[in-house]
C-alpha angles and dihedrals in degrees: 000000000000120000127193115261097017126132089235091059091048091050091049094050092045091052092047094048093048091049092046093051092046091048093049091050093048094048092046091052091047093051093046092052092045095049092046093058095081110127122227123200122206115228114252122233111251131195119237091253091056097047095079094046093047097048094088092045092050092051089054091047091051090049091050092048091051091050091048090049091052091049091047092050091049092049091049092053091047090049091050094048092046091048092052092048090049089048092053092048093047090047090058090045091048091053091052093045091045091052091049094046092046090050091051092047093047096042094096090051091052090051090050092048094049093047092048091052091053092054115087137157090286097056105031088136090077119097134198093231093185112194125210142077120334097264135133093282093054090046089055092049092048090050091052090048089052090050091050090050091053091046091050091052091048094049091047091052092049092048090051088052091051090049094049100036095077094055097038096047100037093053094072090044090055090048091053092049090050091050091052092049090051092050093050093043093063116107113275098355115201116263091237090054092053092047092048091048091052091049092048091048089055091051091045089052090053091049089049091051091047090051090050089050091052092052094047091048092050091047092050094046091054094049096240100171101154093143096053115161141147107279132193107226088197095057093041093052093044091053092051092049091049090053090052097051093109094049091049092049092047091062093038092237122172110231122204118182135184109174123178116221090209094062100118126160137166123240147082111330090206095053094040089051087053089053092055092043094051098047093044093045088049089053092049100042097042095048134097123248108270093019128130141246127200118197120186139160123214130198134196136157097285109018145037121208135201109206122191119182131184134181127232141106122340110273132209109249090215090060092043091055090060093058092085089063120087117270094010118136135163090226133217093312088078104047109352089249126112095180122129136052098254092247100097100091094035087057089050091051092049093048092047091050091049088055093049093258138104145228120234122192117193130179107226115235090228092050133274132062136291115204117192123186111192120197134174114271119240132191117259116260114270094247090054095042090051 
C-alpha cells in the first residue's frame, strides 16, 4: 500500500512518469511516420487528342483518390484513439509494475528498519546479518551491525561501572566513618573533635546519598529492570506517605490525597518506589512551613499518573522545565531551602522513561508546582482482579 512521502511512492511515480514520457514519444513518432506515408502522384502531360478519352478515367481516379484519402484519415484517427487508449492502459500497468518493483527493491531496507526497531538497550547483542550480494544495501546493514557492536560494548562498559561504583566508592566512605568513630571513642575526646566528627558524618551522609542517586540514575538510564513486576501505584504511594508522616508534621503541611485503587502499572518496584519518594520528598523539602501538598493518582485506558502539587510563589515555566536535568534547582528564592543534590527529578524522569512513561513539570498559575509522572497502565494481577 502506498503512503505519502515514502521512497516507494517516489519510485513508483518516477517509473510511471518515465514510461509515460517514453510512450508519448514513441506514439508521436509512429503517428508522424504513418501520416507522412501518403503518396502523391504527379499529373501526366496529355495531348489534346487524349484529353477527351481520358476525362472519364481521370474522374474515376479523382473519385478513388478521394475515397482513399477518407479511408486514410479514418485510419489515422483510429490509430490515434487506439494509441491513446493503449497509453492509458499501459500507464496503469506501469504504476502497478512500478509499485511491485519498488517494493521488491526496498524490501531489504524494510527488513533492516524493522530489525533495527526491535533492537533496544536490552538486546544489543542481536545483529541484522543481512545476506545477499555485496551491494549498497548490504553495506548499509553491515554498517548498522558495526554501530550496534560499538553500542553494545559501550553499554556493557557503563553497566560494569554501575555495578562496581557502589563497592569502589563506598569503601573509602566506610573507612572515613570508621576513623571518625575511633577518634570519638577515645577517652575524653576533645569537644572540637566531637563537633568536627558530627559535621563530617553529615557531609559523608550527603556524599553517600549523592552516590546512591548517581547509581540509581545510571541504572534507570540504562533500562535495567530485572525485578519487573505488576505494581499498585496506590499502595506504593500510600507507603511512601506513611513513612514521611513525621517530616510532613514537622513543617506543619496540610496533606490532601486522592489515590485510585485501580492504578496498576508494570515495572521495577524498587525504582518506582524511588519515583514516589523523590517527588514527595521534593514536595516536602521545597515547601514553606504551613504549606500544603496534594497527592493524587489518575487512571485511564492506557496510562496511570502520579500527580503531586504544592503551593507557593509563581514560578517561571522556563526555569521549571530545567528541573528534570541533573543538578538543576530553583534555589532558595523559591522555598528558602537549599537541601538536595539536584538529582531527584532527573532520576524520576530517567526512571519514567525507562518504564515507557514521562515526567511533566508545570508551574501552577496560582503559584507552586505540579509534578506529573505518567506510566503505562497494566491490568491488575489475577488474584486481585478475582
